[in-house]
C-alpha positions in Angstrom: -10.7 -4.6 -5.6 -9.4 -1.0 -4.8 -9.8 0.9 -1.5 -9.3 4.6 -2.1 -10.2 7.5 0.1 -10.0 11.2 -0.6 -8.5 13.5 2.0 -8.5 17.3 2.6 -4.8 17.0 3.6 -2.0 18.1 1.3 -0.1 15.4 -0.6 2.9 15.9 1.7 0.9 15.8 4.9 -1.0 12.7 3.8 2.3 11.0 3.0 3.7 11.8 6.4 0.6 10.7 8.2 0.5 7.4 6.2 4.0 6.6 7.2 3.2 7.2 10.9 0.0 5.0 10.6 2.1 2.2 9.0 4.5 2.2 12.0 1.6 2.3 14.6 0.2 -0.9 13.1 3.4 -3.0 13.4 4.3 -2.7 9.7 7.5 -1.1 8.3 8.1 1.0 5.2 10.6 -0.8 3.1 10.8 1.8 0.4 8.9 4.8 -1.0 8.8 5.2 -4.8 8.2 8.9 -5.7 6.8 8.3 -9.2 6.0 11.9 -9.9 9.5 13.0 -9.2 10.9 10.1 -11.2 8.8 10.8 -14.2 9.6 14.5 -14.2 13.3 13.7 -13.8 13.1 11.7 -17.0 11.7 14.7 -18.9 8.1 13.5 -18.9 5.4 16.0 -18.3 3.5 14.7 -15.3 1.4 17.2 -13.3 0.2 14.9 -10.5 2.0 13.6 -7.4 2.3 9.9 -6.6 4.2 8.1 -3.9 4.0 4.4 -3.6 4.8 3.0 -0.1 6.0 -0.6 0.1 4.9 -1.8 3.5 5.4 -5.1 5.2 4.7 -6.9 8.4 7.6 -9.4 8.8 5.5 -12.0 10.6 2.7 -12.0 8.0 5.2 -12.1 5.2 6.9 -15.1 6.7 3.6 -17.0 7.0 2.9 -16.3 3.3 6.4 -17.2 2.1 6.6 -20.4 4.2 3.4 -21.6 2.7 4.0 -20.6 -0.9 7.3 -19.1 -1.9 5.9 -18.1 -5.3 3.9 -15.4 -3.6 7.1 -13.4 -3.0 6.1 -11.7 -6.3 3.0 -10.3 -4.6 4.9 -8.8 -1.7 5.3 -6.3 -0.2 2.0 -4.6 0.1 1.7 -1.2 -1.6 -0.2 1.8 -0.4 -0.2 4.9 -2.5 -0.7 8.6 -1.8 -1.5 10.5 -5.0 -3.2 13.5 -6.5 -5.9 13.4 -9.1 -7.4 16.5 -10.5 -6.3 18.6 -7.6 -7.5 16.1 -4.9 -5.3 14.1 -2.6 -6.1 10.4 -2.4 -4.8 7.4 -0.5 -5.4 3.9 -1.7 -4.4 0.3 -2.2 -5.3 -2.8 -4.1 -7.1 -5.1 -1.6 -4.9 -8.1 -0.7 -7.8 -10.6 -0.4 -9.1 -10.5 -4.0 -5.5 -10.5 -5.3 -4.5 -13.5 -3.2 -7.7 -15.4 -4.2 -6.6 -15.0 -7.8 -3.3 -16.7 -6.9 -4.2 -19.3 -4.2 -7.1 -21.0 -2.6 -5.2 -21.9 0.5 -7.4 -21.0 3.5 -4.5 -20.1 5.8 -3.2 -17.6 3.2 -6.6 -16.2 2.7 -6.8 -15.6 6.5 -3.4 -13.8 6.4 -4.6 -11.7 3.5 -7.8 -10.7 5.5 -5.7 -9.7 8.5 -3.3 -7.6 6.3 -6.2 -6.1 4.4 -7.9 -5.0 7.7 -4.7 -3.4 8.9 -3.8 -1.6 5.7 -7.3 -0.2 5.4 -7.0 1.1 9.0 -3.7 2.7 8.1 -5.3 4.5 5.1 -8.3 5.6 7.2 -6.0 6.9 9.9 -3.9 8.8 7.4 -7.0 10.4 5.8 
């Protein structure tokens, strides 16, 4: 269900490298949620770092939405760079198992497989 890798890179370097990998694979970064900064800004003690990158390939998103508009709630894909006990990690929830829980449509499963392959490549390149 999860795909998570550990990297020797700093949190900031892994974040920068992930953003570059996303672009190289024809996806765009729609937004980055800096959860660590947000939590600390609300007065919560949070020692880890966590950025959630919302990424999307417009062509793939259009295929999903034109088949089942309800799946807009599962978009965009998210890839996270985070620290855990002093280690930097990059990960995602795999799209295929998530989609299979929502739809059995073969065309959508194929789209999810393609997106999963690409997002795993992005994570591996950023590692």
